[in-house]
C-alpha positions as CSV (number, residue, x, y, z in Angstrom):
1,M,-1.5,7.6,24.7
2,N,2.4,8.6,24.4
3,A,4.6,8.3,27.3
4,S,5.1,11.5,29.0
5,E,8.4,12.6,30.2
6,T,6.9,14.2,33.0
7,D,8.1,11.0,35.0
8,A,11.8,12.3,34.4
9,P,13.5,14.0,37.4
10,A,13.5,17.8,36.9
11,E,16.0,20.6,37.5
12,A,14.7,23.8,39.6
13,D,14.9,26.6,37.1
14,A,15.3,29.7,39.3
15,A,15.8,31.7,35.6
16,A,13.4,34.3,34.8
17,P,10.9,32.7,32.4
18,V,12.1,33.5,28.4
19,P,9.3,34.3,26.1
20,Q,8.7,31.2,23.6
21,S,7.9,30.8,20.1
22,L,4.7,28.7,19.1
23,A,6.8,26.2,18.0
24,Q,9.1,25.9,21.2
25,R,5.4,25.6,23.2
26,G,5.2,21.9,22.2
27,D,7.4,21.1,24.6
28,N,6.3,22.7,27.6
29,R,5.1,19.4,29.0
30,S,8.5,18.1,29.1
31,H,10.9,18.3,32.0
32,R,14.2,16.8,30.4
33,P,17.2,16.8,32.8
34,T,20.2,18.7,30.7
35,N,22.7,18.4,33.5
36,R,25.9,16.5,32.7
37,A,25.6,13.9,35.6
38,F,22.5,13.1,34.4
39,R,23.4,12.6,30.9
40,D,26.6,10.3,32.4
41,F,24.1,8.4,34.4
42,I,21.5,7.3,31.7
43,G,24.2,6.3,29.6
44,S,25.9,4.1,31.7
45,G,24.9,0.8,33.1
46,W,23.6,-0.9,29.9
47,G,24.3,-4.3,28.9
48,P,25.8,-5.1,25.1
49,R,23.4,-4.8,22.2
50,P,22.8,-8.3,20.1
51,Q,26.4,-8.4,18.1
52,E,24.9,-11.1,15.6
53,L,24.4,-9.5,12.1
54,P,20.8,-10.1,10.8
55,S,20.4,-12.6,8.1
56,R,19.9,-11.4,4.4
57,N,16.1,-10.3,3.4
58,E,14.5,-13.1,1.0
59,S,13.3,-10.1,-1.0
60,A,16.8,-8.9,-1.6
61,P,17.9,-10.5,-4.7
62,W,14.5,-9.4,-6.2
63,A,15.1,-5.9,-5.1
64,T,18.4,-5.7,-6.9
65,A,16.7,-7.1,-9.8
66,R,14.0,-4.6,-9.7
67,R,16.7,-1.7,-9.1
68,E,18.8,-2.8,-12.0
69,S,15.6,-2.7,-14.7
70,L,14.9,1.1,-13.2
71,G,18.4,2.1,-13.5
72,A,18.7,0.9,-17.1
73,L,16.0,3.1,-18.2
74,F,18.3,6.4,-16.9
75,P,21.9,6.0,-17.5
76,G,24.0,8.4,-16.2
77,D,21.3,9.5,-13.7
78,R,21.2,9.9,-10.0
79,L,18.1,8.4,-8.9
80,V,16.4,9.3,-5.7
81,I,13.7,7.6,-3.8
82,P,12.5,8.8,-0.3
83,A,10.8,6.4,2.1
84,G,8.8,9.3,3.3
85,G,8.5,10.9,7.0
86,L,6.5,10.8,9.8
87,V,3.3,12.4,9.5
88,T,1.6,14.1,12.4
89,R,-2.0,12.6,13.3
90,N,-2.6,15.3,16.0
91,N,-0.4,17.7,17.4
92,D,2.8,15.8,18.8
93,C,1.6,12.3,18.0
94,D,2.4,10.6,14.9
95,Y,0.5,8.1,12.3
96,R,1.8,4.4,12.2
97,F,4.8,4.9,9.3
98,R,4.6,3.4,6.2
99,P,6.9,3.6,3.5
100,H,6.4,4.9,-0.1
101,S,5.7,2.1,-2.2
102,A,8.4,2.8,-5.0
103,F,10.9,2.6,-1.8
104,A,9.7,-0.5,-0.4
105,H,9.5,-2.2,-3.9
106,L,12.9,-1.1,-4.7
107,A,15.0,-1.4,-1.1
108,G,13.1,-4.7,-0.5
109,T,11.9,-3.7,3.0
110,G,8.6,-3.8,4.4
111,T,6.7,-2.7,7.8
112,D,7.7,0.1,9.1
113,F,11.5,0.8,7.5
114,E,12.4,3.4,8.1
115,P,11.3,7.1,8.5
116,D,13.2,9.6,6.4
117,A,15.3,7.1,4.8
118,V,16.5,7.4,1.1
119,L,17.8,5.0,-1.6
120,V,19.6,6.5,-4.1
121,L,20.7,4.9,-7.5
122,E,24.2,6.4,-8.3
123,P,25.4,6.2,-11.8
124,L,28.4,4.1,-11.7
125,G,31.4,5.9,-11.8
126,T,30.4,8.6,-9.7
127,A,29.5,6.9,-6.5
128,S,31.7,7.8,-3.1
129,A,34.1,5.3,-1.8
130,D,33.5,6.5,1.4
131,G,30.3,7.7,2.2
132,G,30.1,6.2,5.4
133,G,29.3,2.8,4.5
134,H,30.7,-0.7,5.2
135,G,30.8,-3.2,1.8
136,V,29.7,-2.5,-1.5
137,N,26.8,-4.4,-2.7
138,D,28.3,-8.0,-3.2
139,D,25.9,-10.4,-3.9
140,A,23.4,-8.2,-4.4
141,Q,24.6,-6.4,-7.6
142,G,25.8,-8.1,-11.0
143,T,24.5,-11.5,-10.2
144,G,21.8,-11.5,-13.0
145,G,19.1,-11.8,-10.6
146,P,16.1,-13.7,-10.3
147,Q,14.4,-11.8,-12.5
148,G,16.0,-11.1,-15.9
149,A,18.1,-8.1,-14.3
150,Q,20.9,-6.7,-16.4
151,S,24.2,-8.3,-16.8
152,A,25.8,-4.8,-16.4
153,P,24.4,-2.7,-13.9
154,T,24.3,0.9,-14.6
155,H,23.8,2.2,-10.9
156,E,24.8,1.3,-7.5
157,A,22.3,1.5,-5.0
158,V,23.1,3.3,-1.5
159,L,20.9,3.6,1.3
160,Y,20.6,7.0,3.7
161,F,19.1,6.4,7.1
162,R,19.3,7.7,10.4
163,P,21.2,5.0,12.2
164,R,20.9,4.5,16.3
165,A,22.6,6.7,18.5
166,S,25.2,5.5,21.1
167,R,23.4,5.4,25.0
168,S,25.6,8.3,25.7
169,S,23.7,10.5,23.0
170,E,21.0,12.8,24.2
171,E,19.0,11.4,21.1
172,F,19.0,7.8,23.5
173,Y,16.8,9.1,26.2
174,A,15.1,12.7,24.8
175,D,14.3,12.3,21.1
176,T,11.0,11.3,21.1
177,R,11.0,10.3,17.2
178,Y,14.4,8.6,17.0
179,G,15.7,7.9,20.6
180,E,15.7,4.4,21.6
181,L,13.9,4.9,25.1
182,W,11.1,6.0,22.9
183,V,10.6,3.9,19.9
184,G,12.9,0.8,20.8
185,L,16.2,-0.3,19.1
186,R,16.6,1.1,15.8
187,P,19.1,-0.6,13.3
188,S,22.9,0.0,12.8
189,I,24.4,0.7,9.3
190,E,26.1,-2.5,9.1
191,E,22.5,-4.3,10.3
192,V,21.1,-2.7,7.3
193,E,23.8,-3.7,5.0
194,A,23.5,-7.0,6.2
195,A,19.7,-7.3,5.6
196,T,19.4,-5.5,2.4
197,G,22.7,-6.2,0.6
198,I,22.8,-2.5,0.0
199,R,25.7,-0.1,0.9
200,C,24.5,2.4,3.7
201,A,25.5,5.6,5.1
202,H,24.1,8.4,7.3
203,I,21.5,10.7,6.4
204,D,23.4,13.6,7.2
205,S,25.6,12.6,4.3
206,L,23.0,13.0,1.4
207,E,23.3,16.3,0.5
208,D,27.0,16.1,-0.3
209,A,26.4,12.7,-2.3
210,L,23.2,14.7,-4.1
211,A,25.7,17.4,-5.2
212,K,28.4,15.4,-6.1
213,D,29.3,15.8,-9.9
214,A,25.8,17.3,-10.5
215,G,25.4,19.8,-13.5
216,P,24.5,20.1,-17.2
217,D,27.7,18.5,-18.1
218,G,27.6,16.2,-15.2
219,V,25.0,14.1,-13.3
220,Q,21.7,14.7,-13.7
221,L,19.3,14.4,-10.7
222,R,15.4,12.6,-10.6
223,V,13.9,12.5,-7.4
224,V,10.1,10.7,-6.6
225,A,8.6,14.4,-5.7
226,E,5.5,12.9,-3.9
227,A,7.5,10.7,-1.5
228,D,8.9,13.4,0.8
229,Q,8.5,17.0,0.3
230,A,11.7,17.6,2.5
231,V,13.9,15.8,0.2
232,T,12.6,16.9,-2.7
233,A,13.1,20.8,-1.8
234,L,16.6,19.5,-1.0
235,V,17.0,17.9,-4.5
236,D,15.8,21.3,-5.8
237,R,18.1,23.1,-4.1
238,V,21.0,21.1,-5.3
239,R,19.7,21.5,-8.6
240,T,19.7,25.2,-8.6
241,A,23.1,25.3,-7.3
242,A,24.3,23.0,-10.2
243,G,22.5,25.0,-12.9
244,L,19.9,21.9,-13.6
245,A,16.5,21.9,-14.6
246,A,14.2,23.9,-12.5
247,G,10.6,24.7,-12.0
248,Q,8.3,22.8,-14.6
249,A,11.3,21.5,-16.7
250,A,12.6,19.5,-13.1
251,Q,8.6,18.4,-12.8
252,Q,8.9,16.7,-16.4
253,V,12.6,14.7,-15.3
254,D,10.5,13.8,-12.1
255,D,7.4,12.5,-13.2
256,A,9.5,10.6,-15.6
257,L,11.2,8.7,-12.6
258,A,7.5,8.5,-10.7
259,E,6.0,7.0,-14.0
260,A,9.0,4.1,-14.4
261,T,8.5,3.0,-10.3
262,S,5.2,2.6,-11.5
263,E,5.0,0.8,-14.5
264,L,8.1,-1.6,-12.9
265,R,5.1,-2.9,-10.8
266,L,2.9,-3.8,-13.6
267,T,4.2,-7.4,-13.5
268,K,4.7,-8.9,-10.5
269,D,7.8,-11.4,-9.6
270,S,7.2,-15.1,-8.3
271,W,8.3,-13.5,-4.7
272,E,5.6,-10.5,-4.9
273,V,3.1,-13.2,-6.2
274,E,3.8,-15.2,-3.1
275,Q,3.6,-12.5,-0.7
276,L,0.0,-11.4,-2.1
277,Q,-1.0,-15.1,-1.8
278,R,-0.2,-14.8,1.5
279,A,-2.1,-11.3,2.0
280,V,-5.2,-13.1,0.4
281,D,-4.9,-16.2,2.9
282,A,-4.9,-13.6,6.2
283,T,-7.7,-12.0,4.3
284,K,-9.5,-15.1,4.2
285,A,-9.2,-15.8,8.0
286,G,-10.2,-12.1,8.7
287,F,-13.7,-13.0,6.7
288,D,-13.7,-15.8,9.1
289,D,-13.3,-14.0,12.4
290,L,-15.8,-11.1,10.8
291,I,-18.6,-13.8,9.9
292,R,-18.2,-15.2,13.5
293,S,-18.8,-11.9,15.2
294,I,-22.1,-11.3,13.1
295,P,-24.2,-12.5,16.3
296,R,-22.6,-9.7,18.3
297,A,-22.8,-7.3,15.4
298,T,-26.7,-7.8,15.4
299,G,-27.0,-6.6,18.8
300,H,-24.6,-3.5,18.7
301,W,-26.0,-0.1,17.8
302,R,-23.0,0.0,15.6
303,G,-22.7,-3.5,14.4
304,E,-20.7,-2.2,11.4
305,R,-17.9,-1.3,13.1
306,V,-18.2,-4.9,15.2
307,L,-17.5,-6.5,11.8
308,E,-14.3,-4.1,10.8
309,G,-13.1,-4.3,14.1
310,A,-12.9,-8.4,13.9
311,F,-11.6,-8.3,10.7
312,G,-9.0,-5.6,11.5
313,A,-7.9,-7.6,15.0
314,K,-6.8,-10.2,12.4
315,A,-5.1,-8.0,9.9
316,R,-3.0,-6.8,12.9
317,E,-2.5,-10.0,14.1
318,E,-1.6,-12.1,10.8
319,G,0.1,-9.0,8.8
320,N,1.2,-5.4,9.2
321,G,-2.3,-4.3,9.4
322,L,-5.3,-3.0,7.0
323,G,-4.2,-2.3,3.4
324,Y,-7.0,0.2,3.2
325,E,-10.0,1.3,5.3
326,T,-12.6,-1.7,5.7
327,I,-15.7,-1.2,4.0
328,A,-18.4,-3.0,6.4
329,A,-21.6,-1.7,4.5
330,A,-24.6,-3.1,5.9
331,G,-28.3,-2.5,4.0
332,N,-28.5,0.3,1.9
333,H,-25.0,1.3,3.1
334,A,-23.6,-1.1,0.5
335,N,-24.8,1.4,-2.5
336,T,-22.6,3.8,-0.9
337,L,-19.2,2.8,-2.6
338,H,-16.7,4.2,-0.3
339,W,-18.8,3.6,3.0
340,I,-16.0,3.6,5.7
341,N,-17.7,5.3,8.2
342,N,-19.0,1.9,9.5
343,D,-21.4,3.2,12.3
344,G,-24.5,1.4,11.1
345,A,-26.7,-1.5,12.4
346,V,-26.5,-4.8,10.9
347,R,-30.0,-6.2,10.8
348,P,-31.2,-9.7,10.2
349,G,-32.6,-10.3,6.7
350,E,-30.2,-7.9,5.2
351,L,-26.9,-8.2,3.3
352,V,-23.4,-6.8,4.6
353,L,-20.7,-6.1,1.6
354,V,-17.4,-6.0,3.4
355,D,-14.5,-4.7,1.0
356,A,-11.2,-5.7,3.3
357,G,-7.8,-6.4,2.5
358,V,-4.9,-7.8,4.9
359,E,-1.2,-5.9,4.3
360,V,1.2,-8.2,5.4
361,D,4.8,-7.3,6.8
362,S,6.3,-7.1,3.2
363,L,3.6,-4.4,2.5
364,Y,1.5,-6.2,-0.2
365,T,-2.2,-6.2,0.0
366,A,-5.1,-8.4,-0.9
367,D,-8.1,-6.7,-1.8
368,V,-11.3,-8.9,-1.6
369,T,-15.2,-8.2,-1.6
370,R,-17.7,-10.6,-0.7
371,T,-21.3,-9.9,0.1
372,I,-22.4,-11.8,3.0
373,P,-26.2,-12.6,4.1
374,V,-26.7,-11.7,7.6
375,D,-28.9,-14.5,8.6
376,G,-26.8,-17.1,6.4
377,R,-29.4,-17.5,3.7
378,F,-30.1,-15.2,0.6
379,T,-33.5,-14.1,0.1
380,A,-35.3,-14.5,-3.5
381,P,-34.5,-10.9,-4.8
382,Q,-31.1,-10.6,-3.0
383,R,-30.0,-14.0,-4.8
384,R,-31.3,-12.9,-8.0
385,V,-28.9,-9.6,-8.1
386,Y,-26.2,-11.8,-6.3
387,Q,-26.4,-14.2,-9.2
388,A,-26.5,-11.2,-11.5
389,V,-22.9,-9.8,-10.4
390,L,-21.5,-13.6,-10.4
391,D,-22.4,-14.0,-13.7
392,A,-20.6,-10.8,-14.5
393,A,-17.7,-12.1,-12.5
394,H,-17.4,-15.0,-14.5
395,A,-17.7,-13.4,-17.8
396,A,-14.7,-11.1,-17.0
397,F,-12.7,-14.1,-16.0
398,A,-13.4,-15.9,-18.9
399,R,-12.3,-12.9,-21.3
400,A,-9.3,-12.6,-19.0
401,N,-8.4,-16.4,-19.9
402,T,-8.7,-15.4,-23.9
403,P,-5.8,-14.9,-25.7
404,G,-4.8,-11.4,-26.7
405,C,-7.5,-10.1,-23.7
406,R,-6.4,-6.3,-23.1
407,F,-6.9,-5.0,-19.6
408,R,-10.0,-3.4,-20.9
409,D,-11.6,-6.0,-22.3
410,V,-12.0,-7.5,-18.7
411,H,-14.4,-4.9,-18.0
412,A,-16.2,-5.1,-21.2
413,A,-17.2,-8.7,-20.5
414,A,-18.7,-7.6,-17.0
415,M,-20.8,-5.0,-18.2
416,E,-22.0,-7.2,-21.3
417,V,-23.9,-9.3,-18.2
418,I,-24.7,-6.5,-16.4
419,A,-26.6,-4.6,-19.4
420,A,-28.2,-8.0,-20.2
421,R,-29.4,-8.2,-16.8
422,L,-31.1,-4.8,-16.4
423,E,-32.7,-4.9,-19.9
424,E,-34.3,-8.5,-18.5
425,W,-35.5,-6.7,-15.2
426,G,-36.7,-3.6,-17.5
427,M,-34.4,-1.2,-15.9
428,L,-33.1,0.6,-19.4
429,P,-35.0,3.6,-20.5
430,N,-38.0,2.5,-23.1
431,G,-36.7,1.4,-26.1
432,V,-33.1,0.7,-25.3
433,T,-31.7,-2.7,-25.6
434,A,-28.3,-3.7,-23.8
435,A,-26.4,-3.7,-27.1
436,D,-27.7,0.0,-27.3
437,S,-26.6,0.7,-23.7
438,L,-23.1,-0.7,-24.3
439,G,-22.4,2.1,-26.9
440,P,-20.4,4.8,-26.6
441,D,-23.7,6.8,-26.6
442,G,-25.6,4.8,-24.1
443,Q,-23.8,3.8,-20.8
444,F,-27.5,3.3,-19.3
445,H,-26.4,0.3,-17.2
446,R,-23.7,2.6,-15.8
447,R,-26.0,4.1,-13.4
448,W,-26.1,1.2,-11.3
449,M,-22.3,0.3,-11.8
450,V,-20.4,3.5,-11.8
451,H,-16.8,2.1,-11.1
452,G,-14.4,-0.2,-13.2
453,T,-14.4,-3.7,-13.0
454,S,-10.4,-4.0,-12.5
455,H,-7.6,-2.7,-11.3
456,H,-4.1,-3.2,-10.8
457,L,-3.0,-4.8,-7.1
458,G,0.3,-5.1,-5.4
459,L,2.0,-2.5,-2.6
460,D,-0.8,-0.3,-3.4
461,V,-4.5,-1.5,-3.5
462,H,-4.6,0.7,-6.4
463,D,-1.2,-0.4,-7.9
464,C,0.6,1.1,-10.5
465,A,-1.6,4.3,-10.8
466,Q,1.1,6.4,-12.7
467,A,1.7,4.2,-15.6
468,R,0.4,5.4,-18.4
469,R,-2.9,4.3,-20.1
470,E,-1.0,2.3,-23.0
471,M,0.9,0.4,-20.4
472,S,-2.1,-0.7,-18.3
473,M,-5.6,-0.1,-19.3
474,E,-4.7,-0.6,-23.1
475,A,-2.4,-3.5,-22.6
476,E,-2.8,-6.8,-23.6
477,L,-2.4,-9.0,-20.0
478,R,0.7,-10.9,-19.6
479,P,2.2,-12.9,-17.2
480,G,2.8,-11.5,-13.7
481,M,0.0,-8.7,-13.7
482,V,-2.3,-9.3,-10.8
483,F,-5.2,-7.5,-10.6
484,T,-8.7,-7.6,-9.4
485,I,-12.1,-8.5,-11.3
486,E,-15.1,-6.8,-9.1
487,P,-18.1,-6.2,-10.8
488,G,-21.1,-5.0,-8.3
489,L,-24.6,-3.5,-8.6
490,Y,-26.1,-0.9,-6.4
491,F,-29.7,-0.4,-6.2
492,R,-30.3,2.6,-3.7
493,A,-33.2,2.4,-1.6
494,D,-34.7,5.9,-3.0
495,D,-33.6,4.8,-6.8
496,L,-37.3,4.9,-8.1
497,L,-36.2,3.3,-11.4
498,V,-35.4,0.2,-9.7
499,P,-38.1,-2.2,-8.7
500,E,-39.1,-2.0,-5.2
501,E,-38.3,-5.5,-4.4
502,L,-35.0,-4.8,-5.4
503,R,-34.5,-1.0,-3.7
504,G,-32.0,-1.1,-0.9
505,I,-29.5,-4.2,-2.1
506,G,-26.0,-3.6,-2.9
507,V,-23.7,-6.5,-4.2
508,R,-20.2,-6.5,-5.2
509,I,-18.1,-9.7,-5.6
510,E,-14.3,-9.0,-5.7
511,D,-11.4,-11.5,-6.6
512,D,-7.7,-11.3,-6.7
513,V,-6.3,-12.7,-9.9
514,V,-2.6,-13.3,-11.4
515,V,-1.5,-14.0,-14.9
516,D,0.8,-17.3,-14.8
517,A,3.6,-17.9,-17.0
518,D,1.4,-19.9,-19.6
519,G,-0.6,-16.8,-19.8
520,S,-3.8,-18.3,-18.2
521,V,-5.2,-16.2,-15.3
522,R,-5.7,-17.8,-11.6
523,R,-7.8,-16.4,-8.6
524,L,-5.7,-16.1,-5.7
525,T,-8.9,-15.8,-4.2
526,Q,-10.1,-19.3,-5.1
527,A,-10.1,-20.7,-1.4
528,I,-12.5,-17.5,-0.4
529,P,-16.1,-18.7,-1.0
530,R,-18.0,-16.8,-3.7
531,T,-21.1,-18.8,-5.3
532,V,-24.7,-18.4,-3.6
533,D,-24.5,-22.3,-1.9
534,E,-20.6,-21.3,-0.9
535,V,-21.5,-18.3,0.7
536,E,-24.5,-19.9,2.4
537,A,-22.6,-22.8,3.6
538,W,-19.7,-20.5,4.6
539,V,-21.9,-18.2,6.9
540,S,-23.8,-21.2,8.4
541,G,-21.0,-23.5,9.2
542,L,-19.5,-20.4,11.1
543,I,-22.3,-19.0,12.8
544,G,-24.9,-21.9,13.3
């Protein structure tokens, strides 16, 4: 629970009460001193802050190359990429901050940096020389970068944020969102410049910077509109004042930037792949702890939450937290694809489908699904379904390793196996073969696997979602692409078209893979057991 300000000394207030608006009433629990003597006292007697500047982020040169690639697509335009603001959870409590993925990707920052920050790519020739910053991007711009960045950068990056206030300010002790006594020591402009290699300025100077030279014959503005409504509204006001595009025309301008930032992430650089491998390794540790908690889960009325909690604890210990809400679906719950209530029992003899991923401090996330026998052994019907899904995963992986494979072909390969197994089991409509079902007028097998087999993975668990179809689903696999392979079969307990012994069984197997420089596809999740024998040995080895 948030600390209360009621512990601070209060002044006697003899004045008559003044009517309050609803907005003002949120502060009624506070008794904040306002007298000058108190302000002088609370701002005094503190030791010096650390003087040493942080070292440059290891991500900085990679982020530089990304910014140069983006800027080259929009020469002469001012590009505005907000981090986003804090989001209210309830009343005056906020959710933990997580910056927008486009911002994190282009600024090279992670974790909770920095509510209300805005990255602006200034077209060269318009960037202000004073702007409040200290030191233009020295080794962060124009070096060629680690990923073939443009030799002649088109933009200069400027990072606007709210630096820490002095201890003599009211913000220091009274601002619950930004005050040092409330949220801890926040960075200075000099510190952020040292860490990122980006010139920085106070957020209060953003509006003037956006308006500089803006106009039909000057600078065009583009903003990642979904990231921060307040910043988007500010950009719209500047555009209106400058006579730039508004309404639907402005949306088209902004959509092109959002599309570009998404497509920029379709291929990962080697630093990003390393971060994803770290996320996968942490996820393996989380699965280990989850399996160790199975005995306690089977004795708890909400056993699924016992499993969820075990994984979540490891995610916070080893990374920033969860990449998405964990699915810990026991028994028939596994047949609800997005089961995140996790309020059911975990029973001996059942399977539990766990779809979970650790988001590391750089904000890259793993996305792994394993279907685990609670007793450490698959029953014959469970093994039958599991092996069918595993065979589909093998087929998809083999297709991905075929030269010229397109992203959509990975799904098609998995579906060929799924349809064939369902035909063998007599589950397709009378007279319908697997080949018939795979045709556009069939698709009957999709009753038992309604989702796709693959999606891109990175800063978002479903990464690059705003990329054009021809750049993603229809594109050939190419080095740097990271994606999932996750076939499944879901036989609901009330599905009368399913053989009785298979009802209530849900299985998904999900791996994270990367296309290496030579075009071959490699499992980042290779160390996480997946065959029947491996899974049984894994569970039995951890819980006996």
